[in-house]
N, C-alpha and C positions, 0 to 999 in steps of 0.2 A: 264275093271273094272274101275269105277269112284274112284277118290281120295276121302277119307273120307268126306272132307268138300264140295264136289259136290253132294255126295248122299242125296236123301231126307231125313229129319229128322224123325226118328221113335218115337221121344218123343217131349213133347213141347219144344220150343226155351228156356225157362226159366231153364230147366232142363239139357240142353246139356253143353257139355263142352266149356269152355271160348275159343273164337276164336284163341288166340295165342297158346292154348293147341293143337287145330285142325291143325294148320299150322306149327308148329315147333316140333321136337322132343326134350324131356327134355335133358339138358345137365347136367353132373354130377358136373361140376366145374365152368363153365362160365356162363354168361347170356343166356336165352333162347329168348329173344326178337331178332326179325328178322330185324327190322329197328328202326331208331331214329324217322323217320317222318320228318327228315330235309334234304332236298336236299344237296347232297354232303357230308353228315356226316355219316359215316359207323358206325355200331354198333362194338365197341372194343371188342376184343376176351377175354380180362382180364382186365377190367377197373381200379378195386380197386387197385391192386399193381401198376398200371400206373399211377393212381392219387397220390397215396402215394409218389411215386419216383419223380413225376414232382414238388410236393410241398417240399420235401426234397431238391431237387436241388434249389429251390428258397431260402431256408433257407441257403444253401452254398454261393449262387451267391451274395446274398445281405450283405455279410460280409464286403466287403470294404467300405459300406457306414456307417458313423459314427452312432454309437449306439443310439444316442440321436435324430437322423433325424426321423421326422414324418413318411416320406414314408418307412423306413426301419421297424420302430415300427408297422406300418400297415400291411406290407407284412408278417412279422414274425406271427402276431397275426392271420392273415387269414390262413396262411400255417398251422401253429400249429393247428387250429381250424379244418382245413379239415382233416389233418393227423388223429387228435384224432378221429374224427367222422367216419372215414374210419376204424380204428382199432377196435373201440367199437361198430360198427354197428350190432344190433342184427337181428336175422332172420334166419329161418330154411333153406333158398335156397339163392342162389347167387342172384337172382333177387329181393328178399325181402331185402337184405343188400343193393343193389345199390338204390333201391327205398326208404329206409330210408335215405341213404346219401344224394339223391337228394332233399327229404323233408326237412331235417334238415338245409342243406347248402342254399337251396333255390334260387340258381342261375343257373339253367337249369339242364339238363341231365348230367350224369355223363361223357358222351363223351365231352360235352361243357366245363366241369369244367377242364378237362385234358388240352384242348386247351386254357382255359384261363390262366392256368399257364405256358404254352408253350410261349404264347403272353408275358406274364409278364416278362418272360426272357430276351425278346428283350427291354422292357422298362429298366429294371435293367441295361442293357448294356450301353444304351444311358444315363441314369441318372448317372452312374458312370463316363462315358466318359466326360460329360459335367460337373461333379461336381454340379449337380442342388441343393445340399443342401448348398452350398455356396451362391446361388442367390435367396433365398426365400426373403430377404429383398427388393431386386429389384422389384421381382414379386408382393409383397404386396405393395410396393410405387407405382408400375405402375397401379395396380387394383384400389387402392384409388384414384389417379389422374384421371382415367378413369370414376370412379363413381362421382367424384366431377364435372367433366366436362359435364357429362350427366344430373346432377343434375342442372347445370347452364344453359344449353341448354332448360330444361323443363320450368325453370322460364322465360326465355327469350320468349318463345313460349306462354306463358300465359299472 
């Protein structure tokens, strides 16, 4: 017996079930998608709680950075936004909630958002280790010097 998706269609294609419904059994609690479509990135079995947990960890790990540091302010704003989006995501199904989160956050699939948060934890570690909030003036001065040098070189070329 042929699998349902290999059998000839008995009705017009426009009335048939969506392909994802044919290829996967509906899940009661987790996502029903079978692939992210990205090589090496598997579908997370329960991505919404994982995304919330990863962003809550960001909020904890960023605490040693001074509260007035722009980096900390940005991390806290992004993490809180993503947590609130997850908690308030409407939808009748898990997939609908995931799609809403992906649309609102607009930074990739929910599995990618989890990876982004995990990667940011590594950045925070380096940021704290190097006390980068103390070096912002040096970075700005270096940037301004480089810009001035580039402008001078452009003028010499003309």
